[in-house]
C-alpha positions in Angstrom: 252.7 122.3 65.9 253.5 121.9 62.2 253.0 119.3 59.6 256.7 118.6 59.6 256.6 118.1 63.4 254.0 115.4 63.0 255.9 113.8 60.1 259.1 113.7 62.0 257.4 112.3 65.2 255.7 109.5 63.2 259.1 108.6 61.7 260.8 108.5 65.1 258.0 106.3 66.5 258.5 103.9 63.5 262.3 103.9 63.6 262.6 103.9 67.4 265.6 106.2 67.2 266.2 109.9 66.9 269.6 109.5 65.3 268.3 107.1 62.6 265.6 109.7 61.6 268.3 112.4 61.6 270.4 110.4 59.2 267.4 109.8 56.9 266.6 113.5 56.9 270.2 114.6 56.6 269.9 116.8 59.7 271.1 116.8 63.3 269.7 114.8 66.1 269.0 118.0 67.9 266.8 119.2 65.1 264.8 116.0 65.2 264.4 116.4 69.0 263.1 120.0 68.6 260.3 118.7 66.4 259.2 116.3 69.2 259.7 118.9 72.0 257.5 121.4 70.1 254.7 118.7 69.9 255.1 118.0 73.6 254.8 121.7 74.5 251.7 122.0 72.4 250.0 118.9 73.7 251.2 119.3 77.3 252.1 115.6 77.6 255.3 113.5 77.2 255.2 111.7 73.9 258.4 109.6 73.9 260.1 107.5 76.5 263.9 106.8 76.3 265.1 103.2 76.5 268.5 101.6 76.5 268.2 101.1 72.7 266.4 104.1 71.5 262.9 105.6 72.2 259.3 104.3 72.2 256.1 106.3 72.3 254.3 106.8 75.6 250.6 105.8 75.8 249.8 109.5 74.9 252.4 109.3 72.1 250.7 106.2 70.6 247.4 108.2 70.4 249.1 111.0 68.6 251.1 108.6 66.3 248.0 106.8 65.1 246.1 110.0 64.4 249.1 111.7 62.8 249.9 108.8 60.6 246.3 108.6 59.3 246.2 112.3 58.6 249.7 112.4 56.9 248.8 109.6 54.5 245.5 111.2 53.6 247.1 114.6 53.1 249.9 113.1 51.0 247.4 111.4 48.8 245.5 114.7 48.3 248.7 116.6 47.5 249.7 113.8 45.1 246.4 114.1 43.3 246.5 117.9 43.2 250.0 117.7 41.7 248.8 115.3 39.0 246.0 117.6 38.2 248.3 120.7 38.1 250.6 118.9 35.7 247.7 117.6 33.5 248.5 114.0 34.3 245.9 111.3 34.3 247.0 109.8 37.6 249.0 106.7 38.7 248.5 103.4 40.6 251.2 102.2 43.0 251.3 98.5 43.7 253.6 96.5 46.0 253.9 92.8 45.6 256.2 89.8 45.3 258.7 89.3 42.5 256.6 86.9 40.4 253.1 88.1 41.2 252.7 90.5 38.2 253.5 87.6 35.8 251.1 85.1 37.4 248.2 87.3 38.6 248.3 90.7 36.9 249.6 90.5 33.3 246.2 90.4 31.6 244.9 93.2 33.9 247.9 95.3 33.1 247.2 95.1 29.4 243.5 95.8 30.0 244.3 98.7 32.2 246.8 100.3 29.8 244.3 100.0 26.9 241.5 101.7 28.9 243.6 104.3 30.6 246.5 105.1 28.3 247.4 108.3 30.2 247.7 106.6 33.6 250.9 105.0 35.0 251.4 101.8 36.9 254.2 101.7 39.4 255.3 98.3 40.9 257.4 98.0 44.0 258.8 94.5 44.9 258.7 93.3 48.4 259.6 89.9 49.8 257.2 89.6 52.7 253.6 90.5 53.6 254.8 92.5 56.6 256.9 94.7 54.2 253.9 95.3 52.0 251.8 96.3 55.1 254.6 98.7 56.1 254.6 100.3 52.6 250.8 100.7 52.9 251.0 102.3 56.3 253.7 104.7 55.1 251.4 105.8 52.2 254.1 104.9 49.6 251.7 102.5 47.8 248.0 102.3 47.1 247.6 98.5 46.8 249.4 95.4 48.1 249.0 91.9 46.7 249.5 89.5 49.6 248.8 86.2 51.1 245.7 86.8 53.1 246.2 86.1 56.8 245.4 87.4 60.3 243.9 90.9 60.6 246.5 93.7 60.7 245.9 97.0 62.5 245.0 99.8 60.0 244.9 97.4 57.0 241.9 96.0 55.2 242.3 92.6 53.3 240.2 91.1 50.7 240.6 87.6 49.3 240.6 87.5 45.5 241.2 83.8 44.8 242.0 80.7 46.8 244.9 78.6 45.3 245.0 74.8 45.9 248.4 73.4 46.6 250.2 71.1 44.2 253.4 69.0 44.3 255.8 69.8 41.5 257.9 66.8 40.5 259.8 65.5 37.4 257.8 63.2 35.1 260.4 60.4 35.9 259.9 60.7 39.7 258.1 57.8 41.3 255.7 60.2 42.8 254.6 61.3 39.3 252.4 58.3 39.1 250.4 59.4 42.2 247.4 61.6 41.6 246.3 63.0 43.9 249.1 62.9 46.4 248.2 62.1 50.0 249.8 63.6 53.2 251.6 60.3 53.8 253.4 60.6 50.4 255.0 63.9 51.6 256.8 62.3 54.5 260.0 61.3 52.6 260.1 64.0 49.9 263.2 66.2 49.3 261.5 69.3 50.2 262.4 72.7 48.5 261.7 75.3 51.2 259.8 78.5 50.4 261.1 81.8 51.8 261.3 81.7 55.5 259.7 85.2 56.0 256.9 84.6 53.6 253.2 84.2 54.6 252.8 81.3 52.1 255.7 79.4 53.8 254.0 80.0 57.2 250.6 78.9 55.8 252.2 75.7 54.4 254.3 74.9 57.5 251.2 75.2 59.6 249.1 72.9 57.4 251.8 70.3 57.2 252.4 70.4 61.0 248.7 69.8 61.6 249.0 66.7 59.5 252.0 65.6 61.5 254.4 66.2 58.6 257.8 67.9 59.1 259.8 67.4 55.9 263.5 68.0 56.0 265.2 70.2 53.4 268.6 71.3 52.2 267.4 73.6 49.5 265.7 77.0 49.9 264.4 79.5 47.4 263.1 83.1 47.3 260.0 82.6 45.2 257.6 80.0 43.8 259.0 80.1 40.3 262.5 79.2 41.4 261.0 76.2 43.5 259.3 74.9 40.3 262.4 75.4 38.2 264.5 73.4 40.7 261.9 70.7 40.8 262.0 70.4 37.0 265.9 70.0 37.4 265.4 67.1 39.8 266.8 69.0 42.7 263.8 68.1 44.9 260.1 68.3 45.3 258.3 71.7 45.5 255.0 72.2 47.3 253.6 75.3 45.7 250.2 77.0 45.0 248.6 76.1 41.7 249.4 79.4 39.9 247.5 80.7 36.9 248.8 79.1 33.7 250.8 76.5 35.7 249.0 73.4 34.5 250.1 74.0 30.8 253.7 73.8 32.1 252.9 70.3 33.4 251.5 68.9 30.2 251.3 65.1 29.9 254.2 65.0 27.5 256.4 67.6 29.4 259.2 67.1 31.9 257.2 68.3 34.9 254.0 67.2 36.8 251.8 69.2 39.1 250.0 66.7 41.4 247.0 67.9 43.5 247.4 67.9 47.3 243.8 67.8 48.5 244.8 67.3 52.2 246.2 70.9 52.3 243.9 73.8 52.7 244.0 76.3 49.8 246.2 79.5 50.0 244.1 82.7 49.9 245.7 85.6 48.1 244.3 89.0 47.3 244.4 92.7 48.0 245.4 94.7 51.0 244.7 98.4 51.4 244.6 101.0 54.1 241.0 101.8 53.4 238.9 100.8 50.4 236.8 103.9 50.6 240.0 106.0 50.4 241.4 104.5 47.2 241.6 106.7 44.2 239.2 105.7 41.4 242.2 104.5 39.2 243.5 102.2 42.0 240.1 100.8 42.6 239.7 100.2 38.8 243.0 98.3 38.6 242.2 96.2 41.7 238.8 95.2 40.2 240.4 94.3 36.9 242.9 92.0 38.6 240.1 90.5 40.6 238.0 89.7 37.5 240.9 88.2 35.5 242.0 86.1 38.4 238.6 84.8 39.2 237.9 84.0 35.5 241.2 82.1 35.2 240.5 80.2 38.4 237.0 79.3 37.1 238.5 78.1 33.8 240.9 75.9 35.7 238.1 74.3 37.6 236.1 73.7 34.4 238.5 72.1 31.8 237.9 73.3 28.3 236.4 76.6 29.3 238.2 79.7 28.1 238.8 82.3 30.8 236.8 85.5 30.2 236.8 88.5 32.4 233.5 90.4 32.8 234.2 93.8 31.3 231.7 95.5 33.6 233.2 97.2 36.7 232.7 95.2 39.9 233.1 96.1 43.5 235.2 94.1 45.9 233.7 91.0 47.5 
């Protein structure tokens, strides 16, 4: 049994196909099969079961997959850190998140982090769905994922950083602009701009609206919150979006856009997801804490008009 045997086996379990892994590794399907057979000879049990459309792990295979995946991620992390030390590097933090998240939630923390750790690097990987972020965490290709907090996921720890109230974005000349706050009944006839179908925020919103008996129709869809807000400002429709940091300034009384509170909808929890908090590198934990402090300071300032947001400079643990 070798490290490569385990790595290939985990890849086969995830892909559900020997040939797909062979293509990824630029080798033959027979070579991939040999890795699995070597593991089966060592363990004395059958690890994969053939199906019409590929392979799936047997119950014994699931046990080995879980243990191997955990060990591989931990070993890769150690090798990465040893490589950084050997090259004299200060380390890196790898983050996966949505396309507009850095702008709305992390910009101040990025500046703060770079000032305090000039030798470290920040790497951002864009994903379009929470599930994809979880997959990147499970594969060990990122340290942190910024997601909409939802149901528990196996092997993933989630921590809410801030809860965002929902608002309705409309043009200043829209009849609804005179309503504040907007009630659930006001949403029945809106020209709804749909959020991405595979996003957790869309699922959260659809569930909340359904519980209120509201099923708005829509002929316009977007890939992110910022695009929804832009289309609302152009008069294309009405956007139900979270109250993002800095958003209220865009809806100034003399501006073209209004953000109207929707108190009937439960807030959207967003925050960090990791494999294990106790396995994070010190740099990754530092960046996560910086983002947490800046987000919470901004949220508190929004709740207290006239108060300037200030992030506590002292390190804090996760809540």
